SEMAR-279534 format. One record per residue: x, y, z of N, C-alpha, C in turn. Coordinates in nm, 3 decimals. Layout:
% SEMAR-279534
NODE    neast   nnorth      nup   caeast  canorth     caup    ceast   cnorth      cup
NODE        X        Y        Z        X        Y        Z        X        Y        Z
...
% end
This chain:
% SEMAR-279534
NODE    neast   nnorth      nup   caeast  canorth     caup    ceast   cnorth      cup
NODE    0.073   -0.117   -0.002    0.007    0.033    0.017    0.073    0.136   -0.001
NODE    0.047    0.182   -0.084    0.112    0.331   -0.066    0.092    0.436    0.037
NODE    0.134    0.488    0.103    0.101    0.564    0.201    0.113    0.682    0.164
NODE    0.050    0.784    0.269   -0.056    0.890    0.172    0.090    1.012    0.192
NODE    0.248    1.003    0.200    0.286    1.065    0.226    0.364    1.099    0.069
NODE    0.336    1.006    0.048    0.411    0.925   -0.063    0.353    0.984   -0.204
NODE    0.233    1.002   -0.167    0.135    1.098   -0.307    0.201    1.173   -0.290
NODE    0.284    1.261   -0.344    0.348    1.320   -0.342    0.490    1.323   -0.494
NODE    0.551    1.268   -0.455    0.656    1.116   -0.572    0.595    1.127   -0.680
NODE    0.399    1.084   -0.665    0.343    1.000   -0.737    0.286    1.129   -0.846
NODE    0.263    1.213   -0.770    0.193    1.338   -0.831    0.050    1.371   -0.787
NODE    0.041    1.284   -0.676   -0.159    1.273   -0.592   -0.113    1.371   -0.535
NODE   -0.248    1.387   -0.516   -0.315    1.515   -0.423   -0.419    1.375   -0.320
NODE   -0.398    1.387   -0.157   -0.457    1.339   -0.092   -0.590    1.288   -0.144
NODE   -0.658    1.343   -0.180   -0.798    1.301   -0.245   -0.785    1.215   -0.337
NODE   -0.653    1.236   -0.449   -0.651    1.149   -0.567   -0.596    1.055   -0.449
NODE   -0.562    0.997   -0.405   -0.481    0.865   -0.267   -0.616    0.763   -0.292
NODE   -0.720    0.887   -0.188   -0.790    0.818   -0.108   -0.946    0.730   -0.258
NODE   -0.945    0.821   -0.300   -1.079    0.785   -0.393   -0.978    0.631   -0.544
NODE   -0.803    0.618   -0.507   -0.724    0.545   -0.568   -0.764    0.397   -0.493
NODE   -0.744    0.449   -0.325   -0.811    0.344   -0.234   -0.889    0.283   -0.221
NODE   -0.966    0.370   -0.277   -1.087    0.337   -0.249   -1.200    0.224   -0.309
NODE   -1.163    0.309   -0.444   -1.131    0.215   -0.587   -1.147    0.070   -0.561
NODE   -0.987    0.036   -0.537   -0.900   -0.062   -0.542   -0.960   -0.225   -0.409
NODE   -1.074   -0.095   -0.298   -1.109   -0.192   -0.176   -1.238   -0.218   -0.260
NODE   -1.259   -0.149   -0.317   -1.434   -0.181   -0.409   -1.454   -0.264   -0.447
NODE   -1.335   -0.295   -0.565   -1.358   -0.364   -0.703   -1.203   -0.505   -0.654
NODE   -1.225   -0.513   -0.561   -1.127   -0.615   -0.540   -1.024   -0.689   -0.598
NODE   -1.163   -0.686   -0.645   -1.185   -0.899   -0.778   -1.146   -0.862   -0.884
NODE   -1.125   -0.697   -0.889   -1.105   -0.697   -1.061   -0.982   -0.756   -1.108
NODE   -0.850   -0.694   -1.083   -0.785   -0.768   -1.052   -0.719   -0.932   -1.065
NODE   -0.567   -0.956   -1.143   -0.556   -1.066   -1.189   -0.483   -1.148   -1.003
NODE   -0.483   -1.200   -0.944   -0.417   -1.276   -0.808   -0.276   -1.288   -0.914
NODE   -0.165   -1.266   -0.837   -0.009   -1.308   -0.860   -0.003   -1.445   -0.768
NODE    0.021   -1.509   -0.874    0.033   -1.718   -0.829    0.162   -1.716   -0.670
NODE    0.132   -1.782   -0.614    0.198   -1.809   -0.534    0.228   -1.687   -0.363
NODE    0.119   -1.557   -0.397    0.098   -1.461   -0.241    0.016   -1.504   -0.161
NODE   -0.065   -1.591   -0.154   -0.185   -1.587   -0.140   -0.275   -1.539   -0.087
NODE   -0.307   -1.436   -0.229   -0.406   -1.380   -0.280   -0.414   -1.224   -0.323
NODE   -0.269   -1.229   -0.326   -0.209   -1.082   -0.333   -0.275   -1.006   -0.479
NODE   -0.286   -0.941   -0.528   -0.371   -0.898   -0.681   -0.224   -0.787   -0.742
NODE   -0.218   -0.805   -0.865   -0.184   -0.677   -0.939   -0.217   -0.577   -0.959
NODE   -0.192   -0.452   -0.929   -0.290   -0.334   -1.007   -0.227   -0.183   -1.068
NODE   -0.245   -0.187   -1.143   -0.162   -0.114   -1.270   -0.195   -0.001   -1.239
NODE   -0.131    0.150   -1.216   -0.125    0.241   -1.241   -0.009    0.380   -1.262
NODE   -0.107    0.457   -1.277   -0.028    0.578   -1.389   -0.012    0.687   -1.245
NODE    0.127    0.757   -1.263    0.071    0.900   -1.206    0.097    0.959   -1.330
NODE    0.034    1.080   -1.267    0.001    1.248   -1.327    0.175    1.209   -1.466
NODE    0.049    1.297   -1.563    0.122    1.254   -1.684    0.224    1.173   -1.735
NODE    0.141    1.041   -1.706    0.253    0.889   -1.784    0.122    0.825   -1.830
% end
């Protein structure tokens, strides 16, 4: 999980960070499981301008 203090490095505001975390939480089955991790899922996203 990305800490809110790291959002500046990604070019996100705190509100954008919260929106992303909420979206991941609400759709946790949407992404593919990573084999051998016990259920961790691969999530891809980009920072602003990428």
